[in-house]
C-alpha positions as CSV (number, residue, x, y, z in Angstrom):
1,X,70.2,160.8,41.1
2,X,73.5,159.4,40.4
3,X,73.5,157.3,43.6
4,X,73.0,153.5,43.7
5,X,69.7,152.2,44.9
6,X,69.6,151.0,48.4
7,X,68.8,147.4,47.4
8,X,71.8,147.2,45.2
9,X,74.1,148.8,47.7
10,X,73.0,146.4,50.4
11,X,76.3,144.4,49.8
12,X,78.2,147.4,51.1
13,X,76.0,147.7,54.1
14,X,77.0,146.2,57.5
15,X,74.4,143.5,57.1
16,X,75.7,142.5,53.6
17,X,79.3,142.5,54.9
18,X,78.3,140.3,57.7
19,X,76.6,137.9,55.3
20,X,79.6,137.7,53.1
21,X,81.9,137.1,56.0
22,X,79.7,134.3,57.3
23,X,79.6,132.8,53.9
24,X,83.3,133.0,53.5
25,X,83.8,131.6,57.0
26,X,81.5,128.7,56.4
27,X,83.3,127.8,53.1
28,X,86.7,128.1,54.8
29,X,85.5,126.1,57.8
30,X,84.1,123.4,55.6
31,X,87.3,123.3,53.5
32,X,89.5,123.0,56.6
33,X,87.3,120.3,58.0
34,X,87.3,118.4,54.7
35,X,91.1,118.9,54.5
36,X,91.4,117.6,58.1
37,X,89.3,114.5,57.2
38,X,91.4,113.9,54.1
39,X,94.6,114.3,56.1
40,X,93.4,111.9,58.8
41,X,92.4,109.4,56.2
42,X,95.8,109.6,54.4
43,X,97.5,109.2,57.8
44,X,95.4,106.2,58.7
45,X,96.1,104.7,55.3
46,X,99.8,105.3,55.6
47,X,99.8,103.7,59.1
48,X,97.8,100.8,57.8
49,X,100.2,100.3,54.9
50,X,103.2,100.5,57.2
51,X,101.6,98.0,59.5
52,X,100.9,95.7,56.6
53,X,104.4,96.0,55.3
54,X,105.9,95.3,58.7
55,X,103.6,92.3,59.1
56,X,104.7,91.0,55.7
57,X,108.3,91.6,56.6
58,X,107.7,89.7,59.8
59,X,106.2,86.8,58.0
60,X,109.1,86.7,55.4
61,X,111.8,87.1,58.0
62,X,111.1,85.3,61.3
63,X,112.5,86.8,64.5
64,X,115.9,85.8,65.7
65,X,114.4,83.8,68.6
66,X,112.4,81.8,66.1
67,X,115.5,80.7,64.3
68,X,117.2,79.7,67.5
69,X,114.1,77.6,68.5
70,X,114.0,75.9,65.1
71,X,117.7,75.1,65.3
72,X,117.1,73.6,68.8
73,X,114.3,71.4,67.4
74,X,116.5,70.2,64.5
75,X,119.3,69.4,66.9
76,X,116.9,67.5,69.2
77,X,115.5,65.5,66.3
78,X,118.9,63.7,66.0
79,X,118.0,61.8,69.1
80,X,115.3,59.7,67.5
81,X,114.8,55.9,67.7
82,X,116.4,55.2,64.3
83,X,119.6,57.1,65.2
84,X,119.7,55.5,68.7
85,X,119.7,52.1,67.0
86,X,122.5,53.1,64.8
87,X,124.5,54.3,67.9
88,X,123.8,51.0,69.5
89,X,125.4,49.2,66.6
90,X,128.5,51.4,66.8
91,X,128.8,50.7,70.6
92,X,128.4,46.9,69.9
93,X,131.4,46.9,67.6
94,X,134.1,47.1,70.4
95,X,131.9,44.9,72.6
96,X,131.7,42.2,69.9
97,X,135.5,42.3,69.3
98,X,136.1,41.9,73.1
99,X,133.7,38.9,73.3
100,X,135.1,37.3,70.1
101,X,138.7,37.4,71.3
102,X,138.0,36.6,74.9
103,X,139.9,33.6,76.3
104,X,141.9,33.1,73.1
105,X,138.9,33.3,70.8
106,X,138.0,29.6,70.9
107,X,135.7,29.3,73.9
108,X,132.2,28.3,72.8
109,X,130.5,30.3,75.5
110,X,132.3,33.6,74.6
111,X,131.7,32.9,70.9
112,X,128.0,32.5,71.7
113,X,127.9,35.9,73.4
114,X,129.8,37.4,70.5
115,X,127.2,35.9,68.1
116,X,124.4,37.5,70.2
117,X,126.1,40.9,69.9
118,X,126.5,40.4,66.2
119,X,122.9,39.3,65.8
120,X,121.6,42.3,67.6
121,X,123.6,44.6,65.4
122,X,122.3,43.0,62.2
123,X,118.7,43.1,63.4
124,X,118.9,46.8,64.3
125,X,120.4,47.3,60.8
126,X,117.1,46.0,59.4
127,X,114.9,48.3,61.6
128,X,116.7,51.7,61.8
129,X,116.5,52.5,58.1
130,X,112.9,51.4,57.9
131,X,111.9,53.5,60.9
132,X,113.8,56.5,59.5
133,X,111.9,56.4,56.2
134,X,108.5,55.4,57.5
135,X,108.3,58.1,60.3
136,X,110.4,60.8,58.5
137,X,113.3,60.5,60.9
138,X,116.0,60.8,58.3
139,X,118.9,63.1,59.5
140,X,122.3,64.0,58.3
141,X,123.8,62.1,61.2
142,X,121.9,58.9,60.2
143,X,123.0,59.2,56.6
144,X,126.6,59.2,57.6
145,X,126.6,57.0,60.7
146,X,124.4,54.2,59.3
147,X,126.7,52.9,56.6
148,X,129.7,53.3,58.9
149,X,128.0,51.1,61.5
150,X,127.2,48.5,58.9
151,X,130.7,48.3,57.6
152,X,132.2,48.4,61.0
153,X,130.4,45.4,62.5
154,X,130.8,43.3,59.4
155,X,134.5,44.3,59.0
156,X,135.2,43.5,62.6
157,X,133.6,40.1,62.4
158,X,135.4,39.1,59.2
159,X,138.8,40.3,60.5
160,X,138.4,38.5,63.8
161,X,137.4,35.3,62.0
162,X,140.4,35.5,59.6
163,X,142.8,36.4,62.5
164,X,141.6,33.3,64.4
165,X,142.1,31.1,61.3
166,X,138.4,30.3,60.9
167,X,138.0,32.1,57.6
168,X,140.5,32.6,54.7
169,X,141.9,36.1,54.4
170,X,141.0,36.2,50.7
171,X,137.3,35.9,51.6
172,X,137.6,38.9,54.0
173,X,139.6,40.8,51.3
174,X,136.9,40.2,48.7
175,X,134.0,41.2,50.9
176,X,135.6,44.3,52.5
177,X,137.2,45.4,49.2
178,X,133.8,45.2,47.5
179,X,132.0,47.2,50.3
180,X,134.6,49.9,50.4
181,X,134.9,50.1,46.6
182,X,131.2,50.5,46.1
183,X,130.9,53.1,48.8
184,X,133.7,55.1,47.1
185,X,132.0,54.6,43.8
186,X,128.8,56.1,45.1
187,X,130.6,59.2,46.3
188,X,132.3,59.6,42.9
189,X,129.1,59.5,40.8
190,X,126.9,61.3,43.4
191,X,127.1,64.5,41.2
192,X,125.2,62.6,38.5
193,X,122.7,60.9,40.8
194,X,122.3,58.2,43.4
195,X,122.8,54.5,42.9
196,X,119.8,52.8,44.5
197,X,120.1,49.7,46.6
198,X,119.0,46.7,44.5
199,X,117.3,43.5,45.6
200,X,120.5,41.6,44.9
201,X,122.4,43.9,47.2
202,X,119.8,43.3,50.0
203,X,120.0,39.6,49.4
204,X,123.8,39.8,49.6
205,X,123.7,41.7,52.9
206,X,121.3,39.0,54.3
207,X,123.4,36.1,53.1
208,X,126.6,37.7,54.4
209,X,125.0,38.2,57.8
210,X,123.8,34.6,58.0
211,X,127.2,33.2,56.9
212,X,129.3,35.3,59.2
213,X,126.9,34.5,62.1
214,X,127.3,30.8,61.4
215,X,131.1,31.2,61.4
216,X,131.1,33.0,64.7
217,X,129.4,30.1,66.4
218,X,131.5,27.1,67.2
219,X,129.7,24.7,64.8
220,X,130.7,21.2,64.0
221,X,129.5,18.4,61.7
222,X,127.1,19.1,58.9
223,X,126.4,22.6,60.2
224,X,130.1,23.4,59.7
225,X,129.7,22.2,56.1
226,X,126.5,24.1,55.6
227,X,128.1,27.4,56.7
228,X,130.8,26.9,54.1
229,X,128.2,26.7,51.3
230,X,126.4,29.8,52.7
231,X,129.6,31.7,52.8
232,X,130.4,30.6,49.2
233,X,126.9,32.0,48.1
234,X,127.6,35.2,50.0
235,X,131.0,35.6,48.2
236,X,129.3,35.0,44.8
237,X,126.5,37.5,45.5
238,X,129.2,40.0,46.7
239,X,131.1,39.9,43.4
240,X,128.0,39.8,41.1
241,X,126.2,42.7,42.8
242,X,129.4,44.6,43.0
243,X,129.8,44.3,39.2
244,X,126.2,45.3,38.7
245,X,126.7,48.5,40.8
246,X,129.7,49.3,38.6
247,X,127.5,49.0,35.5
248,X,124.9,51.2,37.1
249,X,127.5,53.8,38.0
250,X,128.8,53.9,34.4
251,X,125.3,54.3,32.9
252,X,124.4,57.0,35.5
253,X,127.6,58.9,34.7
254,X,127.0,58.8,30.9
255,X,123.4,59.9,31.3
256,X,124.4,62.7,33.6
257,X,127.1,63.9,31.1
258,X,124.6,63.7,28.2
259,X,122.0,65.7,30.1
260,X,124.6,68.4,31.0
261,X,125.7,68.7,27.4
262,X,122.1,69.0,26.2
263,X,121.4,71.7,28.8
264,X,124.5,73.7,27.6
265,X,123.4,73.4,24.0
266,X,119.9,74.8,24.9
267,X,121.5,77.6,26.9
268,X,123.8,78.6,24.0
269,X,121.0,78.4,21.5
């Protein structure tokens, strides 16, 4: 009378216990499977993230071999056509001096060969800079060697002509002094900017080349008179363009100082 009905006590029966066990087992199994799936997904995500980070790191920092290869390419780019022309001008300087002073320096045949070497050097000067800019062949070597080659061949020609008595020393002094002075001035004001080459400067270079070339040749008569006037024009252009470069350097320096002072005032404000 006080006992529990059989239907209610079924949970304590073996069948009921088995049902509960199966239910608990299925719930535990499902949970473990779900947990395994979640764990697998998290592991896969972590590995993907690691792979992505490593890939990003690889893109930001190239391997060591890549740096070496890039350095090799940059080193090889020095041997381009523009730099080879500059090297040719440097080699022509001692060859020109040897030809100019051969047999006492007054033999018309040797002077003609010296003129040919000088002409080749001046022509390559016109092409190497154009090629470097047009085909993106500008290198640090070219920036340094090109102006050195220009000054070397012109200076060698002027000194040889003055040493042989064909050209007054004061002309050589004015031209070389201007060239060296303007080069030094460019380095002094480079912190404020670059002084661009002007049309007057290019005309000066052309006139100097023609005048010196005419003095190298053993000219007589009206051609000898003409070369005197061409050299006079070259000297005038040398002085005028030199003064203009000095003016540009002063303006560039003042502008650079003013811009720095304005930047400092903005920073302090």
